[in-house]
C-alpha positions as CSV (number, residue, x, y, z in Angstrom):
1,P,-21.0,0.4,-7.3
2,T,-17.8,-1.6,-6.8
3,F,-14.3,-0.5,-7.7
4,T,-14.4,-2.7,-10.8
5,D,-17.8,-1.2,-11.8
6,I,-16.4,2.3,-11.6
7,L,-13.4,1.4,-13.6
8,A,-15.6,-0.3,-16.3
9,A,-17.9,2.8,-16.4
10,V,-15.3,5.5,-16.7
11,G,-12.8,3.6,-18.9
12,P,-9.3,5.0,-19.6
13,T,-9.6,8.6,-18.4
14,P,-7.2,11.0,-16.8
15,M,-6.7,10.6,-13.0
16,A,-8.2,14.1,-12.4
17,E,-11.5,13.0,-13.9
18,V,-11.7,9.6,-12.3
19,W,-10.4,10.2,-8.8
20,P,-13.4,12.2,-7.4
21,K,-15.6,9.1,-7.8
22,F,-13.2,6.9,-5.9
23,Q,-12.8,9.5,-3.1
24,E,-16.6,10.0,-2.8
25,K,-17.1,6.3,-2.4
26,M,-14.4,5.9,0.1
27,E,-15.6,8.8,2.2
28,K,-19.2,7.4,2.1
29,E,-17.8,4.1,3.4
30,G,-16.1,5.9,6.3
31,C,-12.5,5.6,5.2
32,N,-10.1,7.9,7.0
33,E,-7.9,10.5,5.3
34,A,-4.8,8.4,5.6
35,A,-6.5,5.4,3.9
36,I,-7.8,7.5,1.1
37,A,-4.4,9.2,0.5
38,A,-2.7,5.8,0.5
39,F,-5.2,4.4,-2.0
40,K,-4.9,7.5,-4.2
41,Y,-1.1,7.2,-4.3
42,N,-1.2,3.5,-5.2
43,Y,-4.0,4.0,-7.7
44,R,-2.0,6.7,-9.4
45,Q,1.0,4.4,-9.6
46,L,-1.2,1.7,-11.1
47,V,-2.8,3.9,-13.8
48,C,0.6,5.5,-14.7
49,K,2.1,2.0,-15.0
50,T,4.9,2.9,-12.6
51,D,7.4,0.1,-12.1
52,M,7.5,-0.4,-8.3
53,M,9.8,-3.4,-8.3
54,I,13.2,-3.3,-6.7
55,P,15.7,-5.0,-9.0
56,E,17.6,-7.9,-7.5
57,S,20.9,-6.1,-8.4
58,K,20.0,-3.4,-5.8
59,L,19.6,-5.9,-2.9
60,D,22.3,-7.1,-0.7
61,P,22.1,-10.4,1.2
62,V,22.0,-10.4,5.0
63,D,25.0,-12.1,6.6
64,S,23.1,-13.3,9.6
65,L,20.0,-12.7,11.6
66,P,19.4,-13.3,15.3
67,E,17.1,-16.3,16.1
68,L,13.9,-15.4,17.8
69,E,14.5,-17.9,20.6
70,N,17.8,-16.1,21.4
71,I,16.4,-12.6,21.6
72,K,16.0,-11.5,25.2
73,C,13.5,-8.7,25.4
74,K,10.2,-8.0,27.2
75,P,7.2,-7.9,24.8
76,D,5.7,-4.5,24.4
77,P,2.5,-4.3,22.4
78,R,3.0,-0.5,21.9
79,L,5.8,-1.3,19.5
80,L,3.3,-2.8,17.0
81,K,2.4,0.8,15.9
82,K,6.0,1.1,14.7
83,T,6.3,-2.4,13.1
84,V,6.8,-2.8,9.4
85,I,6.4,-6.1,7.6
86,L,8.3,-6.4,4.4
87,K,7.2,-9.5,2.4
88,L,9.4,-10.7,-0.4
89,N,8.3,-13.2,-3.1
């Protein structure tokens, strides 16, 4: 069954009743513990209708950013493990 199939089958039930089915499916598919934990956290936020938006009033503009062409550094692929991408609408 797909994610949508499970949601349709179980309907609006408490997280404790629903979660084991999701976890079982993810484990069967070979998902690692970190992926399962991340999905569980995000699913809980979704079903609890948690507002995850950051209000614009809490954001400050950036005065300036360096231009990529002007950054003098040697590329290091190991740094990709520490890279975060924050995408704003």
